[in-house]
N, C-alpha and C positions, 0 to 999 in steps of 0.2 A: 200603669199597668192594668192590662185587661184582665177580666175574670178568667178567661179561658188560659191565658199564660201565666196565671198564678196555679192553675190546677194540673200543668203539664209534668210529668214525670220527667225527672233528670237522669232517670235510670238508663244505663248502657242499652242501646237497641229499641227505647221507646220510640224513636222517630219513625223506625222501620214497621214497628206494629202498627203505629198510628197509620201509616201508610198504607200496609196491609189491610187494616180494618176497613178503610175509607174506599179501597179500590175493590170494585165485584170480584175480579180475578183473584187479587189478592185474599180477599175474603174467603173465598173458596179454598185456597191453599193454606189458610190458617186453619180453616175447619178441619182438613184433612190431616194437616200436622196435628193437630188435637186428637184426633179420632185416632191415628197411629201410637200417638204417645200412650193414649189409655188402653188403647187394645195389648201394646208392648208389656203394661203395667200387669193388664190381666193375663198374660200369655205365661209371664214370669213367674205368678202365683200358682199356675196349674204343672209347672216343670220341677223335676227334681233337681236339686242342688248344681249337678255337674252342668247342667244345660242351662240355668237360669241365665247367666250372663254371657253365654255363647250363642243363643239364640235371639236373632233380631228380625222384627216384622219388617217385611220390604213393602208389601201392599195387600189390599183386600180390593179384590172385584166380585160384585156380586156375593155369593158366598162361599168364594175361594180364598182363602187367606196364604199368602206366599212368606215363607219365613227362611230366612238365611242363616248358615251355621259356617264355621270356618273350616271345617274338614269333614272326610268321609265316616270317620267314626261318630262325629257328632251326628251327621245326617241319618245314620243307620240308627242309632239310637232313639232320634226324634221321630224316625217312621215309625218305628215300632209302638209308638205313643199317640200318634195322630188321632185315632178314634177317639180316645180316652179325653185327649185335650181337647178336641172339639167339642166334644158331649159336655165337659166342664165350661168352654166358653159359652156354649149355648145356655146353660143354667145360669151365667152371669149375665144372660141378656143378649150377648152376640150372635149374629146370624150367621155361623160359621159352619159350614156341611163339609168341606174337605181343606185338608190344610196340604200345601205343596211345598217340599224342602228341596231348597237349592243349595248348592256349596258356592261360598265365596271365599276363596282362598285368601284375598287381601285381608279379610276380617283379622286373621290368625296374626298377621304383620304387624297390625298396630300396637300391639302392647308386648310384642316380644324384641323390640329395638334396645338395644343396651344403653344406658344411659352413659353420657360422655364422663370418662375419668379425670378428676382434677389433679394436676400433677404440679410438683413444684421443683425445679432443680436443686440440688444439694448445693450449700455455700460452700465456701474453701475450709470453715471451722469443721463443718459436717465431714467434710471429705477427707481430711486430717485425721480425725478421729475414726473413722473406718480404715484407714492407711495402718494406724496404732493398733486398732483390733486386728486386723487381718495378718501382721507379724505376730501377735500373741496367741492364735488361735491353732490348735493342733490340727493336722490335715482330716478332712471329712466335710458332711454336707454343709455344716455352718460355714465353714472355711470356703468353700467351693462357692457359695451364694455371696458372700462379702466380696471375693474376688470377680465375681460377674457382675454386682452392682458397682465396683470401682471402673471395671472396664465401661461399663454403659455410660457412667458419668463423667470418666476422663477418657476418652479415646487416646488412643495412640498419638503421640506428638503433642499433646496438651500438657503446659508446664505444671510440674505439680508445686 
């Protein structure tokens, strides 16, 4: 086994990172990614809590930083703070004169998807218990709910 292969990382993504570092264009891309991640971290430190997870660094061109937010309310709040945030970033050593705020509605959709609900059909014994319960309940909201449950799990025409 060669010495180079012994020192290779077996972590996921290691081959891609090795390729990026060896390729001049890839190395530039990797450097840009590191810069944007560091700038994202610095930006979060300057923002109020409500904006920290909603503002995303998109790019930096010259001394102009472009930041994405998921909606107009976040954009309005961030625009109020752009001079203060730029000043704080400058104090941290970032060459940011202006901050452009853009709305990316797709950002807000990523975290709002409902998780899939795991369901199991009721077996015969459970259905029989609910039928017995339905017979013993007085009319009211609980009785209605049990009846709906039974109709859902035993559609008409299904043998009991």
